[in-house]
N, C-alpha and C positions, 0 to 999 in steps of 0.2 A: 536552382530553378531547373524543373524539368522541361524539356523538350518536348514538341507539341505530339510527335508520334508515341513518345511513351504515354503521355495522356490519354491518347486515342486508343492505345492497345492494353491499357492497364485493366479499363473496365471489363472488359469479353474476356480477358485471361482470368482476372480472379472469379467470375460467372464460372467458366468452363473447368475451371480448377476444383472449384466448391460442387459443381455440378458432377465430375468426373468422381471426387470423394464421395459422394453421395451415393451415388449408382456403383461403386465398388460397396460401401456397406450393404445395399439393399442383396444384391447379388449374393453376397455371404451370407447373409440371414433370411432370404426368402426362398422358398423351393420354386420349382421351372421358373425360375429369371434369370438364365444362363443368357438369354440376349442382352441384359445388362451389364455384364462385362465387356460384350464388344461397344457397346455406347458407352462404357467408362472409358476404354481405351480412346474412343473416336473424342471425348472432349478432351481429354487428359493431350492427346496430340496438338489437339486446338490450342487450348492452355500454354504448351508449349511453343507452337507456330505464333501464339500472338505475345507471349511473353519474348522471345527473342527479335521480334519487331519491335517491342518497346525499348531495348536496350540497346540495338545496333545503332552505331552512328553514320552519319550519311559516307563516312569513311571506309565501310565495312558493307558494303553492295554486296561485295561479290557472296556474300550469305543469304542474301535475299531468296536465291533460287532454292535453295533447303527449306527456308520459310514457306514457300508457295507448295512447296514437295511433302511438307508434312501437313499442309492443310488437306491436300488431296488424300494422303495417306488416312486421315482422321474421315475427313467423307464417306471414302471407302469400306473404313470400320464402320462407320453408321449403318452404312449398306446393309454390311454382312449382319449387323444385329439384326435387320429385318428381315433377312432372308432366314436366320435361324429361327427368329419368332415364326416365322409362316410356316418353317420346314424346308429345308435342304431341298430335298426329292422333289416337291411339289412345283420347284421352279426351271428342274429340269440343266443339263450340262448346257445345254446354247450361253446364254445368260451369264451364267459363272465364268465360264473361259471368254466371253468378252469382256466382262469387267478386268479379269487377269490380264488381258492382253493389253487392254487399256491403258491399265498401271502400270506394266511393264514400257511401254511407250512413254510415258508420262517423262521420265527423266531424260528424254533425247530432248524435249525441249528445252533443257538447262545447260547443253553441252556448246561449249566453244567450238568454232567461232564465232558463232551464234550470239547477237549482242544480246542480254536479258533487258527487256525493256517493256513498253506496252503491248506489244503482239504476243508476247509471249504471256504476259498477263492476262490479255484477253481470250487466249487459249484457254487458259487455266478456270478463268470463271464462265466459259462455253462448257466446261467441262462439268463445273457445277451446277450450272444451268439443268443439263442432262440428267445429272443422277440424283439430283432433290426432285426433277420431276419425276425420274424414276422409281423414288423410294415413296411420294405421295400414291403410288400405284399399288404399294407391297405391303399399305398397312393392315388394311382389312380382309383377311382370307376368303378364298371365293366362295360365293354362295351361302355369304352372310353381310348384313347391312351393317355398316361401321357404326359401334357405339360411340355415345356422345365424347368420350375421348380421345376413340381416334379418327372422328371427325374435327375435333380441334387440331390434332397432329398433323392431320392432310393439311388442313389449311395453313398451318405454318408452314409445313414443307411446300406448299405452293407460292406462299407469298419468299421464302427462302429463294425458290427456283426463280419466282419474279425478280427478286432483285439483284442476281445474279446475270438476269438475261440482260436488266437495266445497265449494269457496272459493264458489261461486256459492251454493250453498243456506246456506252460512254469510251471507253478505251479503245476501241475502232475511231470514232469520233477524235479523239485528241489526238490521236496516231497520225491523223492527215489534217488537222489542225482546225478541225469546224468546232472546237469547243476550247474554251482557255486551258491553260497547261495547270496541272495540279487539279481540275475538275473529279476525276477518277479517286484521288486519294481523299479529297475531302469527301465524296458522297460515300465512299468505302466504310469512313470512318464512324459516319453519322450512322449507318445501316448496321455496324457490328456489333455494338451493345443493345441495343432492342432485340436483333434476330438472336443475337445470342443466349439471353434471358430470358424469352418465349420459348426456343428449342431444348433448353434445359429444364425449364418449368414441365412443358407437358411432356418432354420424355419423361421425366419424374413417376410425371400423372397415370403414365401410359403402364409404367412398370406396376405401379401401385394398383392398376386398372386390373394388370393382367393377374397379378396374385391372388386378387378378392376375384375375379371371375375363376382360378381355379380352385380356390377356396370353398366356391359356392359349387361348384362341380363336385367336389370330393364328400361335400356336404349331401347332397341331392342323388347324390348315385349310388348303386350296389355295388360295391368292391368287387364283388365275385362275377358278376357276369355283366356288368357295364352300363345297364341299364337303368331308370331311374328307382331309388328305392321307396318307400312308403311316404316319406317327408317330401321327397321331390312330387310323388305323384298328387299328393293333396294338392301343394303348391299349384301342379298343371291345371288339376280337377277344378279347383276354386276359381282359377284366370277363366278354365272353360266354360263354367257356368253361369260368371258374370257376363261372356258373350255372349251366350246362347240366351240369357236375358234381355239383353240388349238388343239382339237382333232376331230373336224368336226361332232361332233355328234349333232343329233336333238335336239330342244329346244322349247317348246311351253310353252306360258302364257296366264293363263284362269282369266278371271275377272266375279266374282258372285255377284250377286244381289238378295237380298232375295225380292219378289214379296208382294207389297203393305203391307209394315211391317208398315208403320203409322197406318193402320188400326190394327193390334194388338196391339201396342202403347196406341192407342185410347178407345179401347175394354178392355185391362185388366190391360193396366197401364204402366209403363215403369220399373219397378221392375220386374212384369213380363216379360216384354221383353228383359230384359237386360237376364234373363234363357234362353228365346229362342233363344239368341246370343251365350248363352254359349253353348246349347246344338247343336246349328247348326256347331259353330266352332270344336265342339268336334268329330262329324259326317264326318265333312269334313279332318280332320285330323287321322281319323281311317279309311278312304277311300283310303287315300293315301297310308299309312300304312310305313311310312318315306320313301316312295318313290319319296317323292317333298316337297318341301316347300310350307307353309299355312300361310297366313298374312291376318290379318284383318286390312284394308285400311282407317275404319271410318264407322259411322253408322252401316248400313246394307250391307255393301259392303266388299269383301271380293278378296282373288287372289290365286292361285295357281302357283306353277314352276313345270313345269312337264320335267325333264331330258330325254334324251334317247324318247324323243315322236314327231315325226312330227307330223303336221297338222291331219291328218286322225287317229293316234294311238290315240291322244291327245282328239279327238273327240269321240271317242267309250270309250274311259275313263269317258270321263265325263257325257255323256250317260247314261252310268251306274250309276253312283252317282246322275244324277238329276232323273232319274226312281227310285231310292233307299228312294228319298225325300216323296216316298208315302207311305212307310211305317216308318218314323221316327217318334218316341214319344216326344212330347213338355210338359215335365212338367209343365202344365199350370193350370189353375183351371175348365179347358173348355177344350174338346178335339177339335184341330184343325189339317187343314194340310197345311205344308207349303211346297211352290213352291219356285224355283229360276229360274233365266235367268241367263245364261252364254256366255261368249264372247271368240272365241280361236283366237290367233295370233302366227303363227310360226316365229321363230326368223331369219331372212334373214343376210346372209353376210355381216360382217361390218356395219350391223345396230346398232344404240344407243337403251339405255333403255327405253329412252323417246319416240321413233318413236314406240317401239314394245308396250309398254302402249298405245299410242296411237290408234294404230290398233285394239288391244283389248277391247278399251274402246268403238270404232266404230261400234265393230261386238256386244259387248253388248246390247249397243242402238238400234241395229236395232233388237237383240232378246224382247226388250222390246216393241218397237215399233211393232213388229211381233205378240203382242199378251201375251207377257211372260211365265213361263214355258218353254223354248226352249234354245236349244244350238244353236250358229251360230258361222261360221266360217269367218274371215276377207277375202277381196277378195282377197287378196296375196294368201291365204290360201286355197281357197273355190276351190271343185273339179269341 
């Protein structure tokens, strides 16, 4: 017959071990999920600490500090996974230094002659509370609302932090005899399995979500310039058309073609031509300043999506962009002046994206036929 601590620790031990194995497999098969390796290490350390707790007997209490130290290392590895996912540089040196100092100071809680007991455990649960609370703020990158998966794991981290906070309070109360002896052990055992299962499940979901997000980015992004490709732009445009129909806001589409780009390739070579395309794409993105979508349709043709701009406002905006090309520095082996032709079409009620693109393309064709380096409105939007 197994003793009660064994049964209490067996469930979370198996859950953590299986989660660690799944994360190892995912990190080795999915691109850009290196943070999964740190999470796999975290869950493996948790499984080890629970496993040791399950097999130790009451006469082996001297190893209890090792079990709790492994749990602290596990939660630190979990934090490190969120750091890596978010970008180490974005966090700065101070939080990393504090985490390292905190981890280095932790073993002093286990050194004799200090008697390991509820006071030490209270310190450990307080540390878990702080780290889980910290992790909940690291899940979603700055400047972006959390996805449904990110919101779910934030909720689980908050629940884990609250559970640690409650256990900290119970450990303190039990130390001073305010609650019956053994209360901490019983509550800790009851909370381990559901929290372990939930954290394992939602962490795996987050890894899968990150992979899906990265794959979608690669599908919808032009690999050379880093802006949207035609597929990504059409998706953004269809969504914008839907918003325009619901809100009756103006929407304009602009097609852009670099003038005589073939001459640049012939003179400088395709490698230098690619550098010119990258610089031109960055210029368009900076000019819109996140107020619209920018895409490369292919070759030297680009597209802009201007929400909230009618034909006249779009014309004024594009003219500023076109005239600004005169001062654009292109990093080629010899200085050149780049010009571009623009065609603008304002979205009409009940018009499809295909119709809008056709009118913008016709306006662009007239700009090139009229001598290039100019902006033309389509017939529907011309004053």
